[in-house]
C-alpha positions in Angstrom: 29.9 29.8 -70.1 30.5 27.6 -67.0 29.3 27.2 -63.4 30.7 28.7 -60.3 31.8 25.9 -58.0 32.8 25.6 -54.4 34.1 22.9 -52.2 31.8 21.5 -49.3 33.7 22.1 -46.0 32.1 19.0 -44.6 32.7 16.4 -47.3 35.4 18.0 -49.5 33.2 17.4 -52.7 32.8 20.0 -55.3 29.4 21.5 -55.6 27.9 23.9 -58.0 26.6 27.3 -56.7 23.9 27.8 -59.3 25.6 30.9 -60.6 26.7 30.9 -64.4 29.7 32.9 -65.6 32.8 32.6 -67.7 36.2 32.7 -66.1 37.2 36.1 -67.1 34.0 37.8 -66.0 34.1 35.9 -62.7 37.8 37.0 -62.0 36.9 40.6 -62.8 33.8 40.6 -60.5 33.9 42.5 -57.2 34.5 40.6 -54.1 31.2 39.0 -52.9 29.9 36.7 -50.4 27.5 33.8 -51.4 25.4 31.1 -49.8 24.8 27.6 -51.5 22.9 24.6 -50.4 24.9 21.5 -50.5 23.1 18.3 -51.8 25.7 16.1 -50.1 25.6 17.2 -46.5 22.4 19.1 -46.8 23.7 22.2 -45.2 23.9 25.8 -46.4 27.5 26.9 -47.0 28.6 30.6 -46.9 31.6 31.3 -49.1 33.5 34.2 -50.5 34.3 34.7 -54.3 38.0 34.1 -53.6 37.1 30.3 -52.5 35.2 29.7 -55.7 36.1 29.0 -59.4 34.3 28.5 -62.7 34.3 25.1 -64.4 33.6 25.5 -68.0 32.6 22.6 -70.1 35.3 21.0 -72.3 34.7 21.3 -76.1 36.0 18.4 -78.0 37.0 18.8 -81.7 34.1 16.6 -82.7 31.7 19.0 -81.0 33.4 22.0 -82.5 33.6 20.9 -86.1 31.1 17.9 -86.3 31.9 14.2 -86.6 32.1 14.2 -90.4 34.7 16.9 -90.6 37.0 15.2 -88.0 36.7 11.9 -89.7 38.1 13.5 -92.9 41.0 14.8 -91.2 
């Protein structure tokens, strides 16, 4: 599970929309319109789903198998 992200049109910085999804589900969703408050420029930004993407957390081998198991490898 990750966070749907958009780019602030004022600053160019990436901001979270507050919507959680996985990439596959988000890509299959119907076209929709969203509104997100930007903490950087303090404005509300309207966006379409095609302008957004899902950033999922990176899982490292240590997190998947535990430190002891990776140390044995």
